[in-house]
C-alpha positions in Angstrom: 3.9 11.5 2.8 5.6 9.6 5.4 9.2 8.7 5.5 10.5 5.8 2.7 9.2 2.4 3.2 6.0 3.6 5.4 2.6 2.8 3.9 -0.4 4.8 4.3 -4.2 4.4 3.2 -6.6 6.9 1.9 -8.4 7.3 5.1 -5.4 8.2 7.0 -4.2 10.8 4.3 -7.6 12.5 4.2 -7.2 12.5 8.4 -3.8 14.0 8.1 -5.2 16.9 5.6 -8.5 17.7 7.9 -6.3 18.0 11.0 -4.0 20.4 9.1 -7.0 22.6 8.0 -8.2 22.6 11.6 -5.0 24.0 12.8 -5.9 27.3 11.7 -3.2 27.6 8.8 -5.6 29.3 6.5 -5.7 27.1 3.7 -8.8 25.6 2.2 -9.8 22.2 3.2 -8.8 19.3 0.4 -11.7 17.1 -0.7 -11.5 13.2 -0.5 -11.7 13.2 -4.0 -8.9 15.3 -4.5 -6.8 13.2 -2.1 -7.9 9.9 -4.3 -7.0 11.6 -7.8 -3.5 12.9 -6.6 -2.7 9.3 -5.1 -3.7 7.7 -7.9 -1.9 10.1 -10.5 1.2 9.5 -8.4 1.0 5.7 -8.6 0.3 5.9 -12.5 3.2 8.0 -12.6 5.4 5.1 -10.9 6.3 7.7 -7.9 4.2 5.7 -5.2 3.2 2.1 -5.5 -1.1 1.1 -5.0 -1.2 -1.9 -2.9 -4.7 -3.2 -3.3 -6.0 -5.0 -0.2 -9.5 -5.6 1.3 -10.6 -2.8 3.6 -8.6 0.0 2.1 -6.2 0.3 -0.5 -2.7 1.6 0.7 0.2 3.5 -1.2 4.1 2.5 -0.6 7.1 5.0 -1.5 8.8 2.0 -2.1 8.3 1.2 -5.8 10.7 -1.7 -6.4 9.2 -5.1 -7.0 8.6 -6.7 -3.5 5.7 -8.4 -1.3 3.6 -7.7 1.5 1.8 -9.1 4.1 -1.3 -8.0 6.0 -2.5 -8.6 9.5 -5.8 -9.6 9.3 -6.8 -8.4 13.0 -5.3 -4.7 12.8 -4.9 -4.3 9.0 -1.2 -3.2 9.4 0.6 -3.8 6.0 4.6 -4.7 6.2 7.1 -5.6 3.2 8.1 -9.1 3.4 12.0 -9.2 3.6 13.1 -11.3 0.8 13.7 -10.9 -3.0 11.2 -10.8 -5.6 11.1 -14.2 -7.6 10.8 -13.5 -11.2 10.3 -17.6 -11.9 6.7 -17.2 -11.7 6.4 -14.3 -14.4 8.4 -16.6 -17.0 6.3 -19.3 -16.1 3.2 -17.8 -16.9 4.2 -16.4 -19.8 5.3 -19.3 -20.9 2.1 -21.2 -20.3 -0.2 -18.2 -21.6 1.7 -16.5 -24.5 1.3 -13.2 -22.2 4.2 -10.8 -21.6 4.2 -10.6 -18.2 5.7 -7.3 -16.9 5.3 -8.6 -12.6 3.0 -10.3 -10.3 1.7 -9.1 -6.9 1.0 -11.1 -3.9 -0.4 -9.8 -0.9 0.2 -12.4 1.9 -2.5 -12.7 5.0 -1.5 -13.3 8.6 -1.8 -12.2 12.1 1.0 -9.9 13.0 3.0 -10.6 16.2 1.4 -7.7 18.2 -2.1 -9.0 17.3 -0.9 -13.0 18.5 0.5 -11.2 21.9 -2.9 -8.8 22.8 -5.0 -12.2 21.5 -3.3 -14.9 22.9 -2.7 -16.5 19.5 
């Protein structure tokens, strides 16, 4: 995968595997279903974080509770630099009777690069 804190999506993972296999290293190609299965297993085991966003799901090596923002123009996903707020978890638990483990929020906007490129 990538360096800690960076995210990948399924299509990017498959492209990387295809490029490696075309490089003549003698290894068999890895099917897309194998890539998805392994990403899902890593996510279920808590080794990576599955970020569900429109377009293509993302996977993050950072597994602590934190928020993300996605650019609606280019699709870039980044971590938001503030602490996870547990207050909504407690309020929802009190209001519903559920045991709440966490909540996930993905903010949407236009990144600085796309704002510059599109004069926004």
